[in-house]
N, C-alpha and C positions, 0 to 999 in steps of 0.2 A: 504494500500500500504506500503510495507516494504522498507528498505533502498536500497536493491539490485534492486528492481523494479524502484526506482527513478533514480539510476545510469544508468540502461539500457535505460530507456526512455529519459534521458538527452543525451546519446550518439546517439540515433536515431534522436533526435531533432536537434542536432548539428553535422550532418554527416560530414560537411566539416572539422571541427577541429579534429574530431575523425579520419578521413581518413588521415589527415596531420600527426598526431602522429603515426598512424599505418604505414604510408609510411616511415617516418623517421626511426622507429625501424626496419621495415622489411629490408630496405636498409642496415642498420648497421649490423643486425644479419646475413643476407644472405651473405654479404661481408666477415664477420668474418668466418662464416661456410665454405664459398668457399675457403678462403685463407688457413685455417687450414686443410680442407679436401684435398686440392691440395698438400700442403706440406707433409701431411701424406702419400698420395698416391705416391708422388715422392720419399719420404723417403723409403717406402716399396720397390719401384722399384729399387732404388739405392742399398739398402741392398741386394736385390735378385741378382742384377748384380755383386756386390762386393763379395758376397759369392761364386760366380762362377769364381772370378778372379784368384784363385789359392791358394797355401799354404800361411798361415799366422803364422804358428808355426813350428819351426824346432826342431827336437830331434837329438842331436849329442852325441858321447861318451865324457865323462869327460876326461880332460887332465890336467896335472900339468904344461904343457909348456905355456910360454907367447908368444903372437904373435910378430914376428920379422918383423914388417912393420910400416911404418910411411908415412902419406901423399900419400897413394896409392902405395908407393914403398916397395916391399917385399924384405927383407934381408935374408930370409931363406925359404927353400922349405917346402911344406906341405907334411907330411907323412900320408899315409893311413894305416900304419901298427900298429896303436894304437889298444887298446882293443875294438873290435867292440861290438855292441849291439846284444844280442841274439834275434833272430827273434821271438821266442815263447813268449818272455817277452812283445812284443808289443801288445799281446792279452789282457794285463791288461788295456790298454788304453780304451778298449770298456766297462770297468767296472767302470769307474770314474763317479762321480755324474752327470756331464754334457755331458755324452756320446752321448746323443741325438743331441747335437750341433756339432758333428763331421761329416762332409760331406764325407771326404775321408782320409785315412791314407796310405801313399805311402812309403814303405821301399826302400832304395837304397843301392846297393853295388858298391863301387868305387875302381878302380885299374888302374895302368898304364900298357898299352899293347904296345908291340913292333910290329909295322906294317911296313914292309919293313925297311926303315932307319929312321922311325919316331917313336917317343914316343907319344902315344895318350891316353887320359883319357877315359876309358871304364866304362860305367854306366849300371848296371843292375837295371831295373825298373819294377814295376807292371803297365802294360799298361792300365789296366782297371781303376786303381786309377788315372793314369795320365790324363785320359779324364776329370776329375774334377780338378785335381791339375794344369794341364797345358792346359787349353781350347784353347789357342792360337796355339797349335801345329797343323800343317798341314803336312801330310806325302804324298810325291809324290811316289806312289807305294802302298805297303801293309805293315801292321805291321808284325814284324818278328815271325817266329815259334821258336821251340827249338834250331835250328841251324842257325838262321838268325840274322841280325843286321840292324839297321837304322843309317845312317850317318848324322851328322849335315852338313849344307851347306858348311861351311869352311873346315871341315874335308874331305868331298868328293872332294873338289877342290884341297887341298894339297896332298891327297893320290891318286888323279886322278882315282877315282872309280865312278861307276854308278850302278843303279839298275840292278841286275843280276850278277854283278861281284862277284868273290870269293876271299877270303883272309884267311890267317892262323894266329891265335892268340894263342900262347902257345900250339901248337900242336892240336888246334881245327880248323877244316875246316868249315868256316862260309860263308854264302851267304848274299849279300846286298839285302834286300827285298824292301827297300825304302830309299828316301832321305828326310830329314826334311827341309821343306821350311824355308827361313830366319826368325829368331825370333828377331834378334838384341840383343841377350843375349849370355852367355857363352855356351848355348846349341848348338850353331852353330859349336863349335869346338870339340864336343864330339861324341863318338860312343855309341849307345844305344842297348841293348839286353834285353832279358827276365831275370828276377831276378834269376831264377834257373840256367840259362846258365852262368851268370856272377859268381855266387857262385861256380859253378863247375870249371870254368876257373881259378879262383884265389884260389881254395881250401878253400873257406869260407862257407861251407855248414852250414845252420842254423844260420848264422850271417849276420848282415847288418852294413853298414858304418854310415848310418844316416836315418832319416825318416822325411817326410814332412807331415804336418797336415793341412787340410783345415777346419777351425773351423767356424761354423755359430754363430757369437757372437752378433746378434742383441739384444738378451734378456739376455745375460750374459757378465760380464766383461772379457776381454781377460786375465787379470791377474789371475782370478780364474781358467781359463782353464789351464794356464801354471802351476800353483801350483798343481792342481789335477794330471796333467800328470807327473810332477816332483815327486810327492809322489808315483805314480804308478811305475815309473822307477827311483829308487834312484841312479842307476849307470850311468845315462845319464844326459846331460845338456839340458834343455828345454828353448828355446828362442822364444819370439814373434817378428815378423817382425814389429816393432813399426811404421815404416813409413806408412804402409798400414792402420793399425788400427787407429793410431792417426789422419791421414788425414780424414778417414771416420767419426770418432766421431766429429772432429772439424767442418767438413762440415755440418753434420746433426744438430749439436748444433747451428751453425750460422743460418741455415735455420729456425729452430724452434724459436730462439730468435727474428729473423726478423718478423716472422708471429705473434708472441705474441705482439710485439711492435706496429705493424700496427693495430692489433685487438684492442688494448687498445685505440689508437687514434680515431679509428672509433666509438667505444662505447662511448667515451667521447663526440664526436660530436652528436651522437644520444641522449645522455642524455640531452644535451643543447637544442636540438629541443623539447624534451618532456617538459623540464622545462619552456621554453618560451611559448609554446602552452598552457600548463595547467594554467600558470599564466594569460594569456590572457582570457582563458575560465572562470576563477574565477572572474576576473574583470567584465566580461560581465554578470555574474549571481549575481551581488550585491543585486538586489531587491529580487531575488528568495531565496538567502541565508538569507536575512533579514526576510522574511516571515517564513522560517523554524525555525529560532531562536525565532521569536515572538510567534509561536504556540507551543513552548516547546522543540524543538530539542536542544540537548546539543552540546558542542564543539566536543566531540568525534563522535557524529553522523554525523556532517558536514565533519569531516576528513575521516570518513569511506566511505561516499558517493564519495569523491574525489579519495580515494585510490581504491575503487571498480572499478571506471571508468578506472583508470590507469591499474589495474590488468587485466581487461577484454581485453583492447587494447594490452597490453604488451604480454599477453598469446597468443593471436592470432598472434602477430608479431613473437613470438618465433617459432610457428609451421610453419607459412608461410615462415619465413626466412630460416628455415632449409631445407624445400623442395626446395626453389629457389637456396640456396647455394649448395645443393647436385646436382641439375641439372646443375648449372654453373660449378661445378667441372668436371662432365662428359664431358661437352662441351669443357672446357678448355683443358682437357687431349687429347681429340680427335683432337683439333686444334694445340696445342703447343707441344705435345709429341707423335710423330708418333710411337715410339718404345713401348709405353705403351699399354697394352691390352684394356684400357678404362673401365675395370671393377672396379667399386668402391663399396665395400660392404656397406650395411646400417650400420651406426655406432650408436647404441642405446645410448651409453654414450655421444656422441657428440650431439645427438638430445635432450637428457635430459639437457645437459649443455646449449644448445641454448635456451631452454624454460626457465630454471631457470635464466640464465643471462638476458634475455629480461625482465622477470618479475622483477628481482632485479633492473635493470636500470630504468624501468618504475616507480616502487614504490619509489626508492630513489630520483629520479628526481621530483616526485610529492610531496615529503615531505614538501618542503617550500610552494608551492601553497596551500596544504591542511592546513598547519598551518596558512597561511595568511587568508584563508577562515574562519577558526574556530575563529580567533581573531577579525573578522569583527564585528563592533558595530551594533546591530540590529536597534537601533534608527536612526542612520545615514542612514542605508540601506533603512528603511521605509520612511524616510524624502525625499529620492530621488524619490519616486514614484509620 
């Protein structure tokens, strides 16, 4: 009979204590796996939703002028007669290193239009890109054709126009195809038309006033995206909307730190359960260990027996714990996150980490009981028989 057989038979003989150690580790590992899997699933879902939130990078023409505003009070008008960005240059953005992280690139042409007795800001946009850049847009009516426009809610009220109305802008006869439902932003006060139409109205063919970029930056730093676009467009100023990006990173960072902290506490409790149980098991086997020592087993053999028992139970706990944690994650998402699809992919790395962690916790916690068993005096052990 070898040492492994002795360890296995001892576990089968002391099923209660083995089951207690197994249960303690399974609860710890499954809880940790469940928390981390849930956080990862929610993080992925949050990233997916935030990536659809709209533009998080702006590309505007460079200017030497300083902003004449303070505390929200503007002391100077904004001029859109600066040197615009050439539309064909925007094609270089698709060639940057992280071009795969660009969900949409939307060029805009801005200009002041005289409508009746009002001056209104007219924006030429790419409505296809706007579906990604501005997913909150809801148009009552239809998107405009080459001679159509969409009015913001406030612009429609001030101009007293509705869908089907016609108006003239710089000798261009246009029809209102739809009204943009309230957004709570400056879009409510603008008139929107197709990019080509606006370029024709303002005589800016081949030029754009600015561009909005929706960057999928789950796997890349936003600063890298900004630098790459800046290098591709040296004549433009590229800015990240830091509020969106920073809040995303901070939220995800806090969630992960919380999950890791809770996981550490749970694993510590699990290790204490293993330590106490293994020490109790060693004390109960004083006579058995004494006999082993008396017939020639060395200290390392005794330690190996204890470590083998711990490894078997811990390995099983890692496998069972991951399966239960995975199932708990799916159940938790179904109950607490109605908007989530509930699909949680099998994470081979997390499964391996759960197995290795359970094994490490079991072996480390069994180190002192194993040392205590190895140091046991065989004479005293045999005297107790």
